[in-house]
Structures are given as structure tokens and as C-alpha cells.
TORKOL-4160 file (C-alpha; in steps of 0.2 Angstrom, whole numbers, padded with zeros to 4 digits, m for minus):
448
<pt num="1" X="m0106" Y="0144" Z="0011"/>
<pt num="2" X="m0095" Y="0129" Z="0002"/>
<pt num="3" X="m0092" Y="0131" Z="m0016"/>
<pt num="4" X="m0104" Y="0120" Z="m0026"/>
<pt num="5" X="m0100" Y="0111" Z="m0042"/>
<pt num="6" X="m0112" Y="0102" Z="m0055"/>
<pt num="7" X="m0105" Y="0088" Z="m0065"/>
<pt num="8" X="m0116" Y="0080" Z="m0078"/>
<pt num="9" X="m0107" Y="0064" Z="m0077"/>
<pt num="10" X="m0108" Y="0048" Z="m0089"/>
<pt num="11" X="m0118" Y="0038" Z="m0073"/>
<pt num="12" X="m0128" Y="0052" Z="m0066"/>
<pt num="13" X="m0127" Y="0074" Z="m0065"/>
<pt num="14" X="m0115" Y="0076" Z="m0047"/>
<pt num="15" X="m0119" Y="0090" Z="m0038"/>
<pt num="16" X="m0105" Y="0093" Z="m0026"/>
<pt num="17" X="m0099" Y="0103" Z="m0012"/>
<pt num="18" X="m0079" Y="0106" Z="m0011"/>
<pt num="19" X="m0071" Y="0103" Z="0007"/>
<pt num="20" X="m0054" Y="0106" Z="0002"/>
<pt num="21" X="m0038" Y="0104" Z="m0010"/>
<pt num="22" X="m0030" Y="0087" Z="m0008"/>
<pt num="23" X="m0016" Y="0089" Z="m0020"/>
<pt num="24" X="m0008" Y="0100" Z="m0036"/>
<pt num="25" X="m0003" Y="0092" Z="m0051"/>
<pt num="26" X="0005" Y="0100" Z="m0066"/>
<pt num="27" X="m0012" Y="0100" Z="m0075"/>
<pt num="28" X="m0024" Y="0103" Z="m0062"/>
<pt num="29" X="m0029" Y="0098" Z="m0043"/>
<pt num="30" X="m0038" Y="0084" Z="m0035"/>
<pt num="31" X="m0051" Y="0091" Z="m0023"/>
<pt num="32" X="m0062" Y="0083" Z="m0010"/>
<pt num="33" X="m0082" Y="0086" Z="m0012"/>
<pt num="34" X="m0096" Y="0078" Z="m0001"/>
<pt num="35" X="m0109" Y="0073" Z="m0012"/>
<pt num="36" X="m0126" Y="0085" Z="m0008"/>
<pt num="37" X="m0137" Y="0071" Z="m0013"/>
<pt num="38" X="m0130" Y="0059" Z="m0002"/>
<pt num="39" X="m0125" Y="0069" Z="0013"/>
<pt num="40" X="m0109" Y="0063" Z="0023"/>
<pt num="41" X="m0104" Y="0054" Z="0006"/>
<pt num="42" X="m0087" Y="0060" Z="m0001"/>
<pt num="43" X="m0077" Y="0057" Z="m0018"/>
<pt num="44" X="m0062" Y="0064" Z="m0025"/>
<pt num="45" X="m0065" Y="0075" Z="m0041"/>
<pt num="46" X="m0048" Y="0073" Z="m0049"/>
<pt num="47" X="m0051" Y="0091" Z="m0064"/>
<pt num="48" X="m0035" Y="0093" Z="m0078"/>
<pt num="49" X="m0035" Y="0107" Z="m0089"/>
<pt num="50" X="m0032" Y="0099" Z="m0105"/>
<pt num="51" X="m0028" Y="0118" Z="m0113"/>
<pt num="52" X="m0011" Y="0119" Z="m0105"/>
<pt num="53" X="m0005" Y="0100" Z="m0111"/>
<pt num="54" X="0008" Y="0105" Z="m0125"/>
<pt num="55" X="0011" Y="0087" Z="m0132"/>
<pt num="56" X="0002" Y="0075" Z="m0137"/>
<pt num="57" X="0007" Y="0060" Z="m0127"/>
<pt num="58" X="0002" Y="0071" Z="m0114"/>
<pt num="59" X="m0017" Y="0069" Z="m0120"/>
<pt num="60" X="m0014" Y="0050" Z="m0122"/>
<pt num="61" X="m0009" Y="0047" Z="m0106"/>
<pt num="62" X="m0026" Y="0058" Z="m0099"/>
<pt num="63" X="m0035" Y="0044" Z="m0108"/>
<pt num="64" X="m0023" Y="0031" Z="m0102"/>
<pt num="65" X="m0026" Y="0034" Z="m0085"/>
<pt num="66" X="m0047" Y="0035" Z="m0089"/>
<pt num="67" X="m0044" Y="0019" Z="m0097"/>
<pt num="68" X="m0034" Y="0011" Z="m0084"/>
<pt num="69" X="m0047" Y="0016" Z="m0068"/>
<pt num="70" X="m0063" Y="0009" Z="m0079"/>
<pt num="71" X="m0053" Y="m0008" Z="m0082"/>
<pt num="72" X="m0051" Y="m0010" Z="m0062"/>
<pt num="73" X="m0068" Y="m0006" Z="m0056"/>
<pt num="74" X="m0073" Y="m0019" Z="m0043"/>
<pt num="75" X="m0054" Y="m0024" Z="m0038"/>
<pt num="76" X="m0054" Y="m0021" Z="m0020"/>
<pt num="77" X="m0035" Y="m0015" Z="m0020"/>
<pt num="78" X="m0039" Y="m0002" Z="m0032"/>
<pt num="79" X="m0046" Y="0016" Z="m0030"/>
<pt num="80" X="m0062" Y="0013" Z="m0038"/>
<pt num="81" X="m0067" Y="0025" Z="m0052"/>
<pt num="82" X="m0086" Y="0030" Z="m0053"/>
<pt num="83" X="m0088" Y="0043" Z="m0065"/>
<pt num="84" X="m0079" Y="0053" Z="m0078"/>
<pt num="85" X="m0084" Y="0071" Z="m0088"/>
<pt num="86" X="m0075" Y="0081" Z="m0103"/>
<pt num="87" X="m0085" Y="0099" Z="m0106"/>
<pt num="88" X="m0082" Y="0097" Z="m0124"/>
<pt num="89" X="m0069" Y="0113" Z="m0122"/>
<pt num="90" X="m0055" Y="0109" Z="m0110"/>
<pt num="91" X="m0061" Y="0103" Z="m0093"/>
<pt num="92" X="m0059" Y="0085" Z="m0089"/>
<pt num="93" X="m0066" Y="0079" Z="m0072"/>
<pt num="94" X="m0061" Y="0059" Z="m0066"/>
<pt num="95" X="m0075" Y="0058" Z="m0051"/>
<pt num="96" X="m0065" Y="0044" Z="m0040"/>
<pt num="97" X="m0070" Y="0036" Z="m0022"/>
<pt num="98" X="m0061" Y="0045" Z="m0008"/>
<pt num="99" X="m0051" Y="0033" Z="0005"/>
<pt num="100" X="m0053" Y="0041" Z="0021"/>
<pt num="101" X="m0038" Y="0036" Z="0030"/>
<pt num="102" X="m0025" Y="0048" Z="0020"/>
<pt num="103" X="m0013" Y="0037" Z="0011"/>
<pt num="104" X="0003" Y="0025" Z="0016"/>
<pt num="105" X="0015" Y="0040" Z="0016"/>
<pt num="106" X="0005" Y="0050" Z="0030"/>
<pt num="107" X="0004" Y="0035" Z="0041"/>
<pt num="108" X="0023" Y="0033" Z="0040"/>
<pt num="109" X="0022" Y="0050" Z="0046"/>
<pt num="110" X="0012" Y="0047" Z="0061"/>
<pt num="111" X="0022" Y="0034" Z="0066"/>
<pt num="112" X="0038" Y="0043" Z="0063"/>
<pt num="113" X="0030" Y="0057" Z="0076"/>
<pt num="114" X="0025" Y="0043" Z="0090"/>
<pt num="115" X="0043" Y="0033" Z="0087"/>
<pt num="116" X="0033" Y="0017" Z="0083"/>
<pt num="117" X="0034" Y="0005" Z="0071"/>
<pt num="118" X="0018" Y="m0004" Z="0061"/>
<pt num="119" X="0014" Y="m0022" Z="0069"/>
<pt num="120" X="0021" Y="m0036" Z="0057"/>
<pt num="121" X="0004" Y="m0041" Z="0053"/>
<pt num="122" X="m0002" Y="m0025" Z="0046"/>
<pt num="123" X="0015" Y="m0024" Z="0034"/>
<pt num="124" X="0011" Y="m0041" Z="0029"/>
<pt num="125" X="m0008" Y="m0036" Z="0024"/>
<pt num="126" X="m0003" Y="m0021" Z="0015"/>
<pt num="127" X="0011" Y="m0029" Z="0005"/>
<pt num="128" X="m0001" Y="m0043" Z="0001"/>
<pt num="129" X="m0015" Y="m0032" Z="m0006"/>
<pt num="130" X="m0002" Y="m0022" Z="m0016"/>
<pt num="131" X="0006" Y="m0038" Z="m0023"/>
<pt num="132" X="m0012" Y="m0044" Z="m0028"/>
<pt num="133" X="m0017" Y="m0027" Z="m0035"/>
<pt num="134" X="m0001" Y="m0026" Z="m0046"/>
<pt num="135" X="m0004" Y="m0044" Z="m0053"/>
<pt num="136" X="m0021" Y="m0038" Z="m0058"/>
<pt num="137" X="m0012" Y="m0024" Z="m0066"/>
<pt num="138" X="0001" Y="m0034" Z="m0074"/>
<pt num="139" X="m0006" Y="m0050" Z="m0078"/>
<pt num="140" X="m0024" Y="m0045" Z="m0082"/>
<pt num="141" X="m0022" Y="m0029" Z="m0089"/>
<pt num="142" X="m0005" Y="m0027" Z="m0096"/>
<pt num="143" X="m0003" Y="m0011" Z="m0087"/>
<pt num="144" X="0016" Y="m0003" Z="m0078"/>
<pt num="145" X="0010" Y="0007" Z="m0063"/>
<pt num="146" X="0027" Y="0015" Z="m0064"/>
<pt num="147" X="0025" Y="0026" Z="m0047"/>
<pt num="148" X="0022" Y="0016" Z="m0033"/>
<pt num="149" X="0027" Y="0023" Z="m0018"/>
<pt num="150" X="0019" Y="0027" Z="m0001"/>
<pt num="151" X="0010" Y="0043" Z="m0009"/>
<pt num="152" X="0000" Y="0034" Z="m0021"/>
<pt num="153" X="m0006" Y="0017" Z="m0009"/>
<pt num="154" X="m0020" Y="0025" Z="m0001"/>
<pt num="155" X="m0030" Y="0018" Z="0015"/>
<pt num="156" X="m0049" Y="0012" Z="0016"/>
<pt num="157" X="m0059" Y="0011" Z="0032"/>
<pt num="158" X="m0058" Y="m0006" Z="0034"/>
<pt num="159" X="m0040" Y="m0008" Z="0032"/>
<pt num="160" X="m0038" Y="m0012" Z="0012"/>
<pt num="161" X="m0028" Y="m0003" Z="0004"/>
<pt num="162" X="m0030" Y="0006" Z="m0014"/>
<pt num="163" X="m0017" Y="0009" Z="m0028"/>
<pt num="164" X="m0020" Y="0026" Z="m0036"/>
<pt num="165" X="m0014" Y="0039" Z="m0047"/>
<pt num="166" X="m0011" Y="0031" Z="m0064"/>
<pt num="167" X="m0006" Y="0047" Z="m0070"/>
<pt num="168" X="0011" Y="0041" Z="m0079"/>
<pt num="169" X="0005" Y="0021" Z="m0080"/>
<pt num="170" X="0005" Y="0016" Z="m0097"/>
<pt num="171" X="m0004" Y="0001" Z="m0105"/>
<pt num="172" X="0008" Y="m0011" Z="m0116"/>
<pt num="173" X="0002" Y="m0020" Z="m0131"/>
<pt num="174" X="0007" Y="m0039" Z="m0127"/>
<pt num="175" X="0013" Y="m0052" Z="m0114"/>
<pt num="176" X="0032" Y="m0050" Z="m0114"/>
<pt num="177" X="0031" Y="m0032" Z="m0120"/>
<pt num="178" X="0045" Y="m0019" Z="m0112"/>
<pt num="179" X="0044" Y="0001" Z="m0109"/>
<pt num="180" X="0058" Y="0011" Z="m0110"/>
<pt num="181" X="0053" Y="0029" Z="m0104"/>
<pt num="182" X="0061" Y="0034" Z="m0087"/>
<pt num="183" X="0048" Y="0041" Z="m0076"/>
<pt num="184" X="0040" Y="0041" Z="m0058"/>
<pt num="185" X="0049" Y="0047" Z="m0043"/>
<pt num="186" X="0067" Y="0047" Z="m0040"/>
<pt num="187" X="0067" Y="0038" Z="m0023"/>
<pt num="188" X="0057" Y="0023" Z="m0028"/>
<pt num="189" X="0064" Y="0019" Z="m0047"/>
<pt num="190" X="0072" Y="0004" Z="m0052"/>
<pt num="191" X="0090" Y="0004" Z="m0057"/>
<pt num="192" X="0084" Y="m0002" Z="m0073"/>
<pt num="193" X="0076" Y="0013" Z="m0074"/>
<pt num="194" X="0089" Y="0024" Z="m0069"/>
<pt num="195" X="0100" Y="0017" Z="m0081"/>
<pt num="196" X="0089" Y="0020" Z="m0096"/>
<pt num="197" X="0087" Y="0001" Z="m0100"/>
<pt num="198" X="0071" Y="m0008" Z="m0105"/>
<pt num="199" X="0058" Y="m0012" Z="m0091"/>
<pt num="200" X="0045" Y="m0024" Z="m0087"/>
<pt num="201" X="0034" Y="m0028" Z="m0072"/>
<pt num="202" X="0048" Y="m0030" Z="m0058"/>
<pt num="203" X="0052" Y="m0013" Z="m0059"/>
<pt num="204" X="0036" Y="m0010" Z="m0048"/>
<pt num="205" X="0041" Y="m0025" Z="m0038"/>
<pt num="206" X="0057" Y="m0015" Z="m0036"/>
<pt num="207" X="0045" Y="0001" Z="m0031"/>
<pt num="208" X="0034" Y="m0008" Z="m0018"/>
<pt num="209" X="0050" Y="m0013" Z="m0009"/>
<pt num="210" X="0058" Y="0003" Z="m0006"/>
<pt num="211" X="0039" Y="0007" Z="0000"/>
<pt num="212" X="0039" Y="m0007" Z="0011"/>
<pt num="213" X="0058" Y="m0005" Z="0017"/>
<pt num="214" X="0053" Y="0014" Z="0022"/>
<pt num="215" X="0036" Y="0007" Z="0032"/>
<pt num="216" X="0047" Y="m0002" Z="0041"/>
<pt num="217" X="0063" Y="0007" Z="0044"/>
<pt num="218" X="0054" Y="0024" Z="0042"/>
<pt num="219" X="0071" Y="0026" Z="0031"/>
<pt num="220" X="0072" Y="0026" Z="0012"/>
<pt num="221" X="0087" Y="0011" Z="0005"/>
<pt num="222" X="0094" Y="0026" Z="m0007"/>
<pt num="223" X="0095" Y="0043" Z="m0003"/>
<pt num="224" X="0102" Y="0059" Z="m0008"/>
<pt num="225" X="0100" Y="0077" Z="m0009"/>
<pt num="226" X="0109" Y="0077" Z="m0026"/>
<pt num="227" X="0097" Y="0068" Z="m0041"/>
<pt num="228" X="0115" Y="0063" Z="m0049"/>
<pt num="229" X="0121" Y="0055" Z="m0032"/>
<pt num="230" X="0104" Y="0046" Z="m0030"/>
<pt num="231" X="0103" Y="0039" Z="m0046"/>
<pt num="232" X="0122" Y="0031" Z="m0043"/>
<pt num="233" X="0115" Y="0025" Z="m0025"/>
<pt num="234" X="0100" Y="0015" Z="m0034"/>
<pt num="235" X="0112" Y="0008" Z="m0047"/>
<pt num="236" X="0123" Y="0003" Z="m0033"/>
<pt num="237" X="0112" Y="m0008" Z="m0026"/>
<pt num="238" X="0118" Y="m0006" Z="m0010"/>
<pt num="239" X="0106" Y="m0002" Z="0007"/>
<pt num="240" X="0106" Y="m0006" Z="0024"/>
<pt num="241" X="0097" Y="m0021" Z="0027"/>
<pt num="242" X="0083" Y="m0021" Z="0038"/>
<pt num="243" X="0088" Y="m0024" Z="0055"/>
<pt num="244" X="0083" Y="m0040" Z="0062"/>
<pt num="245" X="0079" Y="m0048" Z="0078"/>
<pt num="246" X="0066" Y="m0032" Z="0080"/>
<pt num="247" X="0049" Y="m0029" Z="0077"/>
<pt num="248" X="0050" Y="m0040" Z="0061"/>
<pt num="249" X="0053" Y="m0059" Z="0058"/>
<pt num="250" X="0067" Y="m0064" Z="0048"/>
<pt num="251" X="0057" Y="m0071" Z="0033"/>
<pt num="252" X="0046" Y="m0055" Z="0032"/>
<pt num="253" X="0062" Y="m0046" Z="0030"/>
<pt num="254" X="0069" Y="m0057" Z="0018"/>
<pt num="255" X="0055" Y="m0055" Z="0005"/>
<pt num="256" X="0055" Y="m0036" Z="0006"/>
<pt num="257" X="0075" Y="m0037" Z="0003"/>
<pt num="258" X="0072" Y="m0048" Z="m0013"/>
<pt num="259" X="0061" Y="m0037" Z="m0020"/>
<pt num="260" X="0077" Y="m0024" Z="m0017"/>
<pt num="261" X="0088" Y="m0036" Z="m0028"/>
<pt num="262" X="0097" Y="m0026" Z="m0041"/>
<pt num="263" X="0100" Y="m0040" Z="m0054"/>
<pt num="264" X="0080" Y="m0041" Z="m0063"/>
<pt num="265" X="0081" Y="m0059" Z="m0066"/>
<pt num="266" X="0085" Y="m0062" Z="m0045"/>
<pt num="267" X="0071" Y="m0050" Z="m0039"/>
<pt num="268" X="0055" Y="m0063" Z="m0039"/>
<pt num="269" X="0042" Y="m0063" Z="m0049"/>
<pt num="270" X="0024" Y="m0059" Z="m0044"/>
<pt num="271" X="0018" Y="m0076" Z="m0046"/>
<pt num="272" X="0032" Y="m0081" Z="m0036"/>
<pt num="273" X="0031" Y="m0070" Z="m0021"/>
<pt num="274" X="0013" Y="m0073" Z="m0019"/>
<pt num="275" X="0016" Y="m0092" Z="m0020"/>
<pt num="276" X="0028" Y="m0089" Z="m0006"/>
<pt num="277" X="0028" Y="m0096" Z="0010"/>
<pt num="278" X="0027" Y="m0081" Z="0022"/>
<pt num="279" X="0011" Y="m0075" Z="0012"/>
<pt num="280" X="0001" Y="m0091" Z="0011"/>
<pt num="281" X="0003" Y="m0089" Z="0030"/>
<pt num="282" X="m0001" Y="m0071" Z="0032"/>
<pt num="283" X="m0016" Y="m0075" Z="0020"/>
<pt num="284" X="m0026" Y="m0072" Z="0039"/>
<pt num="285" X="m0020" Y="m0054" Z="0042"/>
<pt num="286" X="m0028" Y="m0049" Z="0026"/>
<pt num="287" X="m0045" Y="m0039" Z="0027"/>
<pt num="288" X="m0062" Y="m0052" Z="0023"/>
<pt num="289" X="m0066" Y="m0040" Z="0011"/>
<pt num="290" X="m0053" Y="m0043" Z="0001"/>
<pt num="291" X="m0051" Y="m0061" Z="0003"/>
<pt num="292" X="m0069" Y="m0065" Z="m0003"/>
<pt num="293" X="m0066" Y="m0056" Z="m0019"/>
<pt num="294" X="m0065" Y="m0065" Z="m0035"/>
<pt num="295" X="m0049" Y="m0060" Z="m0038"/>
<pt num="296" X="m0040" Y="m0066" Z="m0022"/>
<pt num="297" X="m0049" Y="m0082" Z="m0025"/>
<pt num="298" X="m0042" Y="m0084" Z="m0043"/>
<pt num="299" X="m0024" Y="m0083" Z="m0036"/>
<pt num="300" X="m0025" Y="m0094" Z="m0021"/>
<pt num="301" X="m0038" Y="m0105" Z="m0024"/>
<pt num="302" X="m0056" Y="m0108" Z="m0016"/>
<pt num="303" X="m0047" Y="m0120" Z="m0002"/>
<pt num="304" X="m0034" Y="m0106" Z="0004"/>
<pt num="305" X="m0045" Y="m0092" Z="0004"/>
<pt num="306" X="m0057" Y="m0102" Z="0015"/>
<pt num="307" X="m0045" Y="m0107" Z="0027"/>
<pt num="308" X="m0039" Y="m0090" Z="0031"/>
<pt num="309" X="m0056" Y="m0082" Z="0032"/>
<pt num="310" X="m0060" Y="m0096" Z="0045"/>
<pt num="311" X="m0043" Y="m0091" Z="0052"/>
<pt num="312" X="m0048" Y="m0075" Z="0056"/>
<pt num="313" X="m0064" Y="m0076" Z="0061"/>
<pt num="314" X="m0059" Y="m0089" Z="0074"/>
<pt num="315" X="m0045" Y="m0074" Z="0079"/>
<pt num="316" X="m0059" Y="m0061" Z="0082"/>
<pt num="317" X="m0071" Y="m0074" Z="0090"/>
<pt num="318" X="m0056" Y="m0079" Z="0103"/>
<pt num="319" X="m0052" Y="m0060" Z="0105"/>
<pt num="320" X="m0071" Y="m0057" Z="0108"/>
<pt num="321" X="m0073" Y="m0069" Z="0123"/>
<pt num="322" X="m0056" Y="m0062" Z="0130"/>
<pt num="323" X="m0064" Y="m0046" Z="0129"/>
<pt num="324" X="m0080" Y="m0050" Z="0137"/>
<pt num="325" X="m0075" Y="m0061" Z="0151"/>
<pt num="326" X="m0063" Y="m0060" Z="0167"/>
<pt num="327" X="m0059" Y="m0044" Z="0173"/>
<pt num="328" X="m0058" Y="m0032" Z="0159"/>
<pt num="329" X="m0074" Y="m0034" Z="0156"/>
<pt num="330" X="m0083" Y="m0018" Z="0163"/>
<pt num="331" X="m0099" Y="m0020" Z="0175"/>
<pt num="332" X="m0111" Y="m0010" Z="0164"/>
<pt num="333" X="m0107" Y="m0024" Z="0150"/>
<pt num="334" X="m0099" Y="m0011" Z="0139"/>
<pt num="335" X="m0083" Y="m0016" Z="0131"/>
<pt num="336" X="m0064" Y="m0011" Z="0138"/>
<pt num="337" X="m0055" Y="0002" Z="0126"/>
<pt num="338" X="m0038" Y="0003" Z="0122"/>
<pt num="339" X="m0032" Y="0022" Z="0126"/>
<pt num="340" X="m0019" Y="0030" Z="0113"/>
<pt num="341" X="m0004" Y="0024" Z="0122"/>
<pt num="342" X="m0006" Y="0005" Z="0125"/>
<pt num="343" X="m0013" Y="0003" Z="0139"/>
<pt num="344" X="m0031" Y="m0007" Z="0141"/>
<pt num="345" X="m0042" Y="0001" Z="0154"/>
<pt num="346" X="m0063" Y="0002" Z="0156"/>
<pt num="347" X="m0074" Y="0016" Z="0151"/>
<pt num="348" X="m0090" Y="0023" Z="0146"/>
<pt num="349" X="m0085" Y="0023" Z="0127"/>
<pt num="350" X="m0090" Y="0007" Z="0118"/>
<pt num="351" X="m0074" Y="0000" Z="0106"/>
<pt num="352" X="m0081" Y="m0011" Z="0091"/>
<pt num="353" X="m0075" Y="m0027" Z="0089"/>
<pt num="354" X="m0070" Y="m0022" Z="0068"/>
<pt num="355" X="m0063" Y="m0004" Z="0077"/>
<pt num="356" X="m0052" Y="m0012" Z="0090"/>
<pt num="357" X="m0044" Y="m0025" Z="0076"/>
<pt num="358" X="m0042" Y="m0011" Z="0065"/>
<pt num="359" X="m0031" Y="m0003" Z="0076"/>
<pt num="360" X="m0014" Y="m0011" Z="0070"/>
<pt num="361" X="m0013" Y="m0027" Z="0077"/>
<pt num="362" X="m0022" Y="m0044" Z="0072"/>
<pt num="363" X="m0031" Y="m0049" Z="0089"/>
<pt num="364" X="m0021" Y="m0061" Z="0095"/>
<pt num="365" X="m0004" Y="m0052" Z="0094"/>
<pt num="366" X="m0012" Y="m0039" Z="0101"/>
<pt num="367" X="m0021" Y="m0049" Z="0116"/>
<pt num="368" X="m0002" Y="m0055" Z="0120"/>
<pt num="369" X="0005" Y="m0039" Z="0115"/>
<pt num="370" X="m0009" Y="m0028" Z="0128"/>
<pt num="371" X="m0009" Y="m0044" Z="0142"/>
<pt num="372" X="m0028" Y="m0041" Z="0140"/>
<pt num="373" X="m0029" Y="m0058" Z="0151"/>
<pt num="374" X="m0024" Y="m0046" Z="0167"/>
<pt num="375" X="m0030" Y="m0029" Z="0174"/>
<pt num="376" X="m0020" Y="m0014" Z="0166"/>
<pt num="377" X="m0014" Y="m0007" Z="0180"/>
<pt num="378" X="0002" Y="0000" Z="0177"/>
<pt num="379" X="0002" Y="m0003" Z="0159"/>
<pt num="380" X="0000" Y="0015" Z="0152"/>
<pt num="381" X="0019" Y="0014" Z="0145"/>
<pt num="382" X="0016" Y="0001" Z="0131"/>
<pt num="383" X="0014" Y="0003" Z="0113"/>
<pt num="384" X="0001" Y="m0002" Z="0102"/>
<pt num="385" X="0014" Y="m0006" Z="0088"/>
<pt num="386" X="0031" Y="m0014" Z="0087"/>
<pt num="387" X="0048" Y="m0005" Z="0091"/>
<pt num="388" X="0067" Y="m0009" Z="0084"/>
<pt num="389" X="0079" Y="m0012" Z="0096"/>
<pt num="390" X="0092" Y="m0009" Z="0081"/>
<pt num="391" X="0084" Y="0008" Z="0076"/>
<pt num="392" X="0102" Y="0016" Z="0082"/>
<pt num="393" X="0109" Y="0010" Z="0065"/>
<pt num="394" X="0096" Y="0019" Z="0055"/>
<pt num="395" X="0095" Y="0038" Z="0053"/>
<pt num="396" X="0081" Y="0047" Z="0063"/>
<pt num="397" X="0079" Y="0062" Z="0051"/>
<pt num="398" X="0063" Y="0063" Z="0045"/>
<pt num="399" X="0057" Y="0066" Z="0026"/>
<pt num="400" X="0049" Y="0081" Z="0021"/>
<pt num="401" X="0028" Y="0078" Z="0022"/>
<pt num="402" X="0024" Y="0072" Z="0007"/>
<pt num="403" X="0006" Y="0068" Z="0004"/>
<pt num="404" X="0003" Y="0073" Z="m0012"/>
<pt num="405" X="m0012" Y="0066" Z="m0021"/>
<pt num="406" X="m0004" Y="0067" Z="m0039"/>
<pt num="407" X="0015" Y="0071" Z="m0040"/>
<pt num="408" X="0031" Y="0075" Z="m0027"/>
<pt num="409" X="0042" Y="0068" Z="m0015"/>
<pt num="410" X="0052" Y="0076" Z="m0003"/>
<pt num="411" X="0072" Y="0074" Z="0000"/>
<pt num="412" X="0084" Y="0066" Z="0014"/>
<pt num="413" X="0099" Y="0060" Z="0016"/>
<pt num="414" X="0107" Y="0046" Z="0026"/>
<pt num="415" X="0113" Y="0028" Z="0016"/>
<pt num="416" X="0122" Y="0015" Z="0025"/>
<pt num="417" X="0133" Y="m0001" Z="0021"/>
<pt num="418" X="0129" Y="m0013" Z="0009"/>
<pt num="419" X="0122" Y="m0031" Z="0012"/>
<pt num="420" X="0119" Y="m0045" Z="0001"/>
<pt num="421" X="0098" Y="m0049" Z="0001"/>
<pt num="422" X="0094" Y="m0066" Z="0004"/>
<pt num="423" X="0083" Y="m0079" Z="m0004"/>
<pt num="424" X="0065" Y="m0083" Z="0003"/>
<pt num="425" X="0056" Y="m0099" Z="0002"/>
<pt num="426" X="0043" Y="m0105" Z="m0010"/>
<pt num="427" X="0029" Y="m0114" Z="m0004"/>
<pt num="428" X="0028" Y="m0128" Z="m0016"/>
<pt num="429" X="0014" Y="m0140" Z="m0013"/>
<pt num="430" X="0004" Y="m0151" Z="m0024"/>
<pt num="431" X="0005" Y="m0145" Z="m0044"/>
<pt num="432" X="0018" Y="m0128" Z="m0039"/>
<pt num="433" X="0031" Y="m0142" Z="m0034"/>
<pt num="434" X="0047" Y="m0138" Z="m0046"/>
<pt num="435" X="0039" Y="m0124" Z="m0052"/>
<pt num="436" X="0055" Y="m0115" Z="m0049"/>
<pt num="437" X="0058" Y="m0111" Z="m0066"/>
<pt num="438" X="0044" Y="m0105" Z="m0073"/>
<pt num="439" X="0042" Y="m0087" Z="m0082"/>
<pt num="440" X="0029" Y="m0075" Z="m0077"/>
<pt num="441" X="0013" Y="m0074" Z="m0088"/>
<pt num="442" X="0019" Y="m0054" Z="m0088"/>
<pt num="443" X="0037" Y="m0049" Z="m0081"/>
<pt num="444" X="0051" Y="m0056" Z="m0090"/>
<pt num="445" X="0068" Y="m0065" Z="m0083"/>
<pt num="446" X="0079" Y="m0054" Z="m0094"/>
<pt num="447" X="0095" Y="m0052" Z="m0096"/>
<pt num="448" X="0104" Y="m0039" Z="m0084"/>
């Protein structure tokens, strides 16, 4: 029988049935529970034993994590805080939502195993959602995450991402303040942290760049089996560029490369990245549930958001029409289904529109890639996602699997020659024209 746990939280008394441990940290673990009062409803409980905390800073960090989660309630791209309980003695329980699709690290490992690459529309969606989440943390909450990596970006059922694990995050006192304590996961740390210099929100942008690079290439831009060599590689700022002419456009590659600029002053601010032409042109890749959030409307404006929503709805309608007509329609009236190998074939199982659109490509990309307007004979070899024709220049070794909810990364070797990242185009319209020299509300453009 499953172990039961009763937590008298601030909002209600939780009756939970234990399923499995998701990850362990220095002071406790994260465990998946089923809400006994709402069958098939799951939550994650992070339990922390404060008795083994030896420094006041560790207890302050826990209190700060709870504060950040509370302040982030309602944001579509941050893990949702549900409740909190301190037993008055040593145990603290943080109850959060469960993201059923795992984390980005697991998705990368799956693609490595299948030797496939995520489609550009999905990469663009993940990137935009992460930028919007960081903008909220940096500008609205004056918070540095300090541990952005694939294992801390969780995937919800509707392809929304949720940034989580604020265990080493910090809240700055004033706009323009910097942090000095070096922390986070070594592979994703910015050069300024490796050199023990003061840093701001652009350190999180660097970490996001490393994460996107890994998603797009299945390799990290900086790797080593020893910490000292890894730090020197990061500080050098030299990495194997993402190959062009493959699964991803030049514009996306240039934008990701810009996040990996070593000089802080040339690394784009969040505001600049969000105003880029690429982001503006790919808003329709973002889930509608995110686009309808006030956080997106505050950044992009009502008119731009409505245009993106209409474009996505039109794409869905076109896909539905293509699936419901022609030779691919089932005689029974059911919808044809995509196989795991990417072939398009009929069957008795009906695949809903939302399920199909969440398979990994937007509708029109998939219609073209799968050739849905033709019979699927001989189509079994097609992949659902893109491939990189130049991947021979990248290392094929897989890093250690790591989906730890709280901490930990694997080690893997293999780096490439340097390449100077290129700039990316800004979308300058209306009042934004000539706005190249602004200073972001949060991130400083301090000297390198």
C-alpha cells in the first residue's frame, strides 16, 4: 500500500499518497504524490530537513525560495506554488504543481537516443517562454535564478515550459544591484561567475544560451572532465558554432550565439532579445494559454498577441481541414494518426488536434514534413523532427543522464574550435525605432 502523508498547509489539509522520489538534494528530496481527495491529481512535495542546515545562509535561502515561488504564482512559465507547511520543529514542506512531461534534460536525452532533433518551432517556443519567465523574475521581482539548465526547465502537458528549482536564487535589493556569490551548475555558469566577478541578469541569459545550444546540438558548448579545465574553457568564450544549413534557421542560430557572447556588454538584455525580429515572428509558436496571459500582453502588447493567436488558430484550422479531407480521411470518420517513426497512417485510435499539434512541430511544418496531403505509403522512414546534416562535426557522446529535481549534472568531454557569434536583427517599429542604446530595467551594461 502506498505511503500516506497528511500536511496541514496554509490553504488546506493535504491528504497525499506517495508514488516515487523525483530527486534528492543536500537537505531533502522532491517526491511525487497523488492527492487522495482528487484522484489522478498529482503534486510535487519538496521536503527539507532544516536540522542538518549548518549555516544561517542556508535557512535564508530556503525562505527566499518560498518567497520567490509565492511571488510567481500565476505566471504561465514558472512552476506553480500550491502550499507550504513548517511543522514547528525541523521539517519544511513546499507543495508545487507536477509537470507530467518531465524536464528539458529528459527531452534532450530522448532525442539523443532516437537520433532526432527538436523542430525549430518548438525550440523557438521554449526560448520565448524562457525569456518571458526571466523577464518577469529579473524586472518584476528583481530575482536572479542562477541555475538555469535543462533539468530545471519543466514541461507541462500543453507544451508550456515551467522554470523551477529556486534553491540558489537570490532577490536583489535595488534595480541595478549585482550579485557576487558564484553558484549554480558548472557547465552552465557564465564567464563572469567563473572569474568571481560581480554579475547581473545577463548571467541567466548565458545559462539559457548554453541550454538552447544543448537542445539544438545534443552537446554542451563547454565541457571537460575537470573543473579547472572547464572554467578555462568557459572564460575563453570559444565554442563550436551551431552548424548552419541543418534543422535550424540562421536567425535562430545567431540569436542563441548572441546569448553566449563572453563580454557582458555585448550580450543582449532580455528586453533586446524579446524585441528581436525573430521572437516577434515566432510568437505564434507559443502555446495560446501562455499568449493569453497578462505577462505576455504586458511585454508584446495586445495587438501583437492577438495577431499571434489568430495565426496559430488559422494554422490549426488549416491542419484540421487537411486531416479531415482527401485520401487521408478514415472511412469511419476518425482522424488519421502519426506513428512513432513519423509515417502518417489511418487507424482505429483517434488522435485529437491538440495531441497531434503537440507532437513536436507546428501544424504547417508538420503538414509539409509528413506530406499529409498524399497517401502515406513508403513514408515510414520519415522523422517527426529535424536532423542536422552537419552533425558529424559535433561530438556524439551522450552526457550522464541527469534529471535531478534539486541539483546535479553529468560530466562529458568534447569541445570544438572557436567561432565569433554574429549579431541579430532587432525589430524596430513605432516607438522602438532607434532604441538600440537603451539600458534594460534590470540588467546593467557594465564594463567587461
